[in-house]
C-alpha positions as CSV (number, residue, x, y, z in Angstrom):
1,M,90.8,82.5,126.8
2,V,91.0,78.7,126.5
3,I,93.9,76.5,127.7
4,S,93.8,73.5,125.4
5,G,96.7,71.5,126.6
6,D,97.4,68.8,124.0
7,A,93.9,68.8,122.5
8,L,94.7,71.6,120.2
9,V,98.2,73.0,119.7
10,S,99.8,75.7,117.6
11,G,103.1,74.1,116.9
12,H,105.3,71.2,117.9
13,A,108.9,70.2,117.5
14,T,108.0,67.2,115.3
15,S,105.6,69.2,113.1
16,R,106.5,71.5,110.1
17,I,103.1,73.1,110.4
18,E,102.7,76.4,112.1
19,G,99.4,77.4,113.6
20,P,96.4,75.5,114.9
21,Q,96.8,71.7,114.6
22,L,96.5,68.4,116.3
23,L,99.6,66.7,117.7
24,P,101.2,64.3,115.2
25,G,99.5,60.9,115.1
26,M,102.2,59.1,117.1
27,F,100.9,60.9,120.2
28,H,97.3,59.7,119.9
29,H,95.9,56.4,121.2
30,D,92.5,57.0,119.5
31,R,92.5,59.5,116.6
32,S,88.7,59.6,116.3
33,R,88.3,60.7,119.9
34,T,91.1,63.3,119.4
35,V,89.3,64.8,116.5
36,A,86.0,64.6,118.4
37,S,87.5,66.7,121.1
38,L,87.6,69.5,118.6
39,D,83.8,69.7,118.7
40,V,83.9,70.6,122.3
41,L,86.5,73.3,121.7
42,A,84.6,74.7,118.7
43,G,81.6,75.4,121.0
44,L,83.6,77.7,123.3
45,D,83.5,81.4,122.8
46,A,87.1,82.5,123.0
47,D,89.7,84.4,121.0
48,V,92.9,83.5,122.8
49,L,94.2,79.9,122.8
50,L,96.9,78.9,125.2
51,P,98.1,75.5,123.8
52,G,100.2,72.8,125.4
53,H,102.7,73.2,122.6
54,G,103.4,76.2,120.4
55,P,102.8,79.9,120.8
56,V,99.7,81.7,121.9
57,H,97.1,81.8,119.1
58,R,94.9,84.8,118.8
59,G,91.6,84.8,116.8
60,P,88.3,83.0,117.1
61,L,88.7,79.6,118.6
62,R,86.1,78.1,116.2
63,D,88.4,79.2,113.3
64,A,91.4,77.6,114.9
65,V,89.4,74.4,115.4
66,H,88.3,74.5,111.7
67,L,91.9,74.8,110.5
68,A,93.2,72.1,112.8
69,R,90.4,69.8,111.6
70,E,91.3,70.4,108.0
71,R,94.9,69.7,108.7
72,A,94.0,66.4,110.6
73,F,93.0,64.7,107.4
């Protein structure tokens, strides 16, 4: 189990995307550092994500990170 806070979320009131994602750009001061934080999360062995926003996400954390990274660009 990983608690990701705002580094990786599964939904947000300002986003139309459901599932793993980064917060919308207006919430970042340094987008490149935000995306780089996904590298740290991808290295963790977990299958439950407790995000700062959105519902609990179940499944391999590395898959959630991969999806969030794709959606970030």
